[in-house]
N, C-alpha and C positions, 0 to 999 in steps of 0.2 A: 873330469871325474864328477860324478853326481851321486846323490843318495836317493833311494826310493824306500818308502815305508811300505812294508808288506804285511797286511793283516792276515790272520789265519795261518801264518807260518809258525808252527808250534813244535816241529820235530825235525830231526835230521833228514827224514824222507821228504818233508815239505821243502826244506832248504835245497835239497838236491834237485827237485823238480823246478823250483824257481830259478836256480842257477842254470839248469839245462835249457829252460825257456829263454833266458837272456842270451846264452851262447848260441842258440839256434838262429838268432838275428845277426850275430857277429861272432863267428868262431874264434876270433883273435882277441875278444874282449877280456878284460881283467875284472873278475867278479869276486868280491869279498862279502861273505855273509856274516851278519851279526844276528844269530838266532835269538839271543836273549832280548836284544833291542828291536827285533823284527825289522831289520834294515838290511839293504844291500848297498854296497858302494861299488860303483861300476865305472870303468873307463872303457868307452866303446865308440865306434863310429856311428852306431845307431843313436837316434835321438832319445832323450830321456822319456818323453811322452810316449814314443813308440814302444819302448821297452815296458813301461808301466802298463800300457794297454794290453800287450801280449801276456804279461804276468796276470793281469786281471782276468783275461780270457781263459787262462789256465786254471782259474778258480781261486786265486789269491788276490783279493782287492789291493791294488797298489796305487800309491800317490807319490809323485815326485816332491821331495821336500828340500832339496838343495842341489846346487850345481857349483862347480869350481871348488869343491871341497879339497 
């Protein structure tokens, strides 16, 4: 499991798009969104950097901040 900081994720719609983007890479991933903290916690077979790049490409600058959480 790892954490990704997601800037510009400010509402439920944003959170839904971010989650959808992560699930598009791995449909069986577990994605928990912390909207207030602008974080997602993710357990996935996709690499953290790959997910962060996809989220950034979707318009939400993302940075991996932790793994093994």
